[in-house]
C-alpha positions in Angstrom: -14.7 -9.0 12.9 -12.6 -5.9 13.7 -9.6 -7.5 12.1 -11.5 -7.9 8.8 -12.3 -4.2 8.5 -8.9 -3.2 7.2 -8.9 -6.0 4.6 -12.4 -5.1 3.4 -11.3 -1.4 3.2 -8.4 -2.5 1.0 -10.8 -4.1 -1.4 -12.7 -0.8 -1.5 -9.5 1.0 -2.4 -8.7 -1.5 -5.1 -12.1 -1.0 -6.6 -11.5 2.8 -6.5 -8.2 2.3 -8.3 -9.9 0.5 -11.1 -12.5 3.2 -11.7 -10.2 6.2 -11.3 -8.4 5.6 -14.6 -11.7 5.9 -16.4 -13.0 8.8 -14.4 -9.9 11.0 -14.6 -10.9 12.0 -18.2 -14.4 12.9 -17.0 -12.9 14.9 -14.1 -10.6 16.8 -16.4 -13.5 17.8 -18.6 -15.7 18.7 -15.6 -13.2 20.8 -13.7 -11.3 22.2 -16.7 -8.0 20.6 -15.8 -5.1 20.2 -18.1 -4.0 16.7 -19.1 -1.1 17.0 -16.6 -3.4 17.7 -13.7 -5.7 14.9 -14.7 -2.8 12.4 -14.9 -1.9 13.1 -11.3 -5.2 11.6 -10.1 -4.2 7.9 -10.9 -0.8 8.6 -9.4 -2.2 9.8 -6.1 -4.6 6.9 -6.0 -1.8 4.5 -6.6 0.2 5.9 -3.7 -3.0 5.7 -1.6 -3.4 2.1 -2.6 0.2 1.4 -1.7 0.0 3.0 1.7 -3.2 1.1 2.6 -2.5 -2.2 0.8 0.9 -3.0 2.1 0.1 -3.0 5.8 -3.0 -5.2 5.3 -1.2 -7.6 3.0 
């Protein structure tokens, strides 16, 4: 069971990557960010997915 935890966590990260593209527009409006700042959110999540997805794959 302990070996399955990183794999399950990778699926959680993939789900977060799917929703972050939609929610970045809402975050920009809520926090008053510019479009440049809001576009950094999917980039950071992609790097997060890469760092966690490659070792589990």
